[in-house]
N, C-alpha and C positions, 0 to 999 in steps of 0.2 A: 792752825790746824794740828790735830794729834798725829803722832808717828804712825799708827795704824791705819790712819786715813790716807796719809801721804805715801804710804807703801802699798795701797789696797790694790787688789785684782778686780777688773771690772767685768768679768765674764767668766762662764763657767765651762765654755767650749772654746778648744783650740780654734784660732791662736788667742793665748790669753792677752787680754788687753789692760794697759795701767797708764800710768803718767808720770813723768818726772816733774815734781813740783819746784817752782822757784824757791831759792833760799837754801838748798841742800847742796850749794856748790862752793868750789874753790876758784876764784878767777872765772867764774862762769862755767865751769865744768863740774858736772855733778859728782859728788863724792862716791868713790869706789864702794864703800860698805854700805851706803845707801841705795846704791844700784843693785848690790848683792842681795839685800833685803826684799826688793821688789822682784828680782828674779826668783829667789826663794820661796816668796809666796806663791807664784805662779806654778813653780815646780811642784811644791808641796799640794797644790789644788789637783794637778795632773796625777800625781802619785797617789792621791787619797790617803795621804800619811799627814799627821798631825805637825812633825816638827822636822827640821833639817838637823842631820846629825853631822855630816861631812860635806862641805861644799867647796869646789874649786871654780874660779873663774878666770879665763885669759880675757883681757881688756883689749878691744880691738880699736875703738874710736872714742873720742870723748862724747859724754852724754850731756845734752843741752835740755832745757825745759820744754815739755810738750809730751804728745802722747808716744807709747811705745808698746810694742808686742813680743810676747814671749813665745816662741815655737818650742814647745816641750813634748817629750815622748819617753815612755817608759822602757828601760832596757831590760830590767827583770824586776819582777815583783816577788820577794821572798817573804817567809813567815814573819821575820823581824824588821826587816829593812828592804825598801825598793830603791833601785838605781834609776836615776832620771839624767837624760842629757837635754841640754835646751840651747837656744840662741835667742838673745834679745836684739830686736831691730827698732831703729827709729827713722821713720820713712822706709827707704830702702837700704839704710846703712846699718850694718850689723856693728853692735856696741860691745857684746860680750858673747863668748862661748863657754858653757858651763857643763859640768858633771857632778852630780851629788848624790848621796844616800839620804833617805827620809825614813823615819819611824816615829814611834811614840817613846819619847825620853822618859816617861814615867813607868815604861815596861822594860827598860833596858837596865837590867841588874846584874851584880856579879861581886867577886871578891873586891876589895878596895886596899889600896896603898898610895899614898901621895908624899913623895919625897921632896916637898916644896911648901913654902908658907906664902901668903899674901905679901905684896910689898908694904915695906912700912911707911905709913903716910902720918903727917900730922893731921888733926881733925879739919874736916872740910872747911870750917870756918876760917882756919889758919892758913889755907892754901890760896893763892891768888887765882881769881875767876877769869876765865879766858872770855873777853867779851868782843864781839865784831865791832870793828872800827870802819864806819862807812866812808869816811875821808880818805883814808890809806888803803882801804881794801883788805888790810891785815890786822887784825886775824879776820878770817873769811866770814861770809854770811852764814855758813852753816853753824857758827857759834850761837847764832839766836835760836838754834832749833834743839840745842842740848845744853845742859849745864855742866861745865867742865871746870875743874878747879885743879891746878898743877902743883906736885911737889914744889916748894920754895926753891930748892936746889936745881930743879929743872925748868924753871919758869924764866930764868934770868936772861934767857935769848930775847924775850919780849922787849926788853930795855938793852939790847945790843950787847949782852954780856953773857955768852954761851959758856956751859959749864965744862966745856971740853970733853965731855963723855956722851957717846950716842945713845942716850937713855932718856926717857920720858915716862913718868909716872903720875898718876892722878886719879881723882874721883870723878864719875861720869854718872849722869842719870837724865832722864827725859823730864821736861818741865811739867808743871802742875800735877806731879805726883802720877803720872802716867805709868803703869805697870811696864817693866821691860821684860817682852816675851822672847822667844828664841830668835825671831827674826830682827828683833832690836839688837840682840847680841851680835848678829852678822854685822850690823851697822857699827856696833861698838869696836869691832875688830880693826875699824880703819877711822876711828873718829879722834883719836889725839893728833897732835901736830907729828911731823916727820922727826924721827931720831936725829936726822942729820943736822937739824937746826941747833943741836948742842956739840957738835963735832969740830968747831973752829974751821969749817970748810965754806968756801964762797959759792953756796948753792941756793937754789929757790925750791919751790915745791917739787916734790919728786913724783912723777906720774906712774901708777901702778902698771905693772906688766902681768902679773899674776898674783892671786890672793887665794889662799886656801883657810878656810875657817872650820875648825871642829866644835861642836856645841856639845858640851860635857853634861849639862843639866839646865833645869830652868831656874832662875835665880828668885831668891826671897826678896820682898819689896825693899827698897832703900838704895843707897849709894853703891855703886860697882867700884872696886878697886882694880886699876889697870896699870899695867906695867908693859912697856915695849922697848926693846933694846937690839942693837946692832953690833955685829962682830967684825963684818967684812964689807969694806966700801972699796970697791976695785972694778975694773973694767968697764967704768961708767954705770954700774949698777950697785944696789946694796939690798941687804935682806933685813927685814924687821920681824923679830920673834914677839909674839904677844902673848899676854895672859890676862885673863879677865876673871876677877873672884867677886861673889857677892857679898851682901851685908853680913852673912853668917861665917865668913871665911871659906866658902866652898868654892873650888875651881869650877867655872860654869862655860868657859869658852877659851880655846887656844886659837892662834893663828900664826901662818908665815906668809909674808909678802915679799915679793920681789920687784923692785922699783927701779926706775931711770933716775940717773943724775942728770939734770939738765945741762946742756952744753952752754958755757958762756955765763 
């Protein structure tokens, strides 16, 4: 199933209806970026705007495979951006609370200055591919839904030898040359392994508390270059700052995530 089908909205009138499809999960819980993409499509439909520009989600409960609804309403409809608030539910359980701005990325223009460059990565064929291991459950099932190749220096945690730096860099794309749209970029901001896997700390998967994604442009076809880094691990939480660059070397998405460090 293509990503656009796995995140499709199945209604045009509130509440918007969709479905969490199997396989987009980590240990049975749906990936936060995948959920963000579903909610973003529903909110864009309500806003009658083409693209998410900024979207913030607070995660309230784990998402499991099955039907979901998105209750969304327009807070303000402006000339360039519309602001939308929404709640995603599974049965009677709230999964996410969201607030976002939506518009047409092709129409948002202005002066340009970029004081950063894409992460330096070896060619994709020189980077280890992350593949789901059904016997161990790690890497998780979601790795069957995307093509991910990690920088060799950042992939050593897969063999039990973390780099010591909370940094993850890699190439990402959808299988079968499916184009990556703005909603795919929402997913991409949470698609790589947690940075803490390289921090030499005894932790497991880190549940997302809050995730904010800024979509800066529509990507050109090809691999995305991704970089996620962490500076502060304290108080039982950590942040991840993300950058996503397209095949032409243009920044197309940024993110910041606050995540819990599991106890024990």
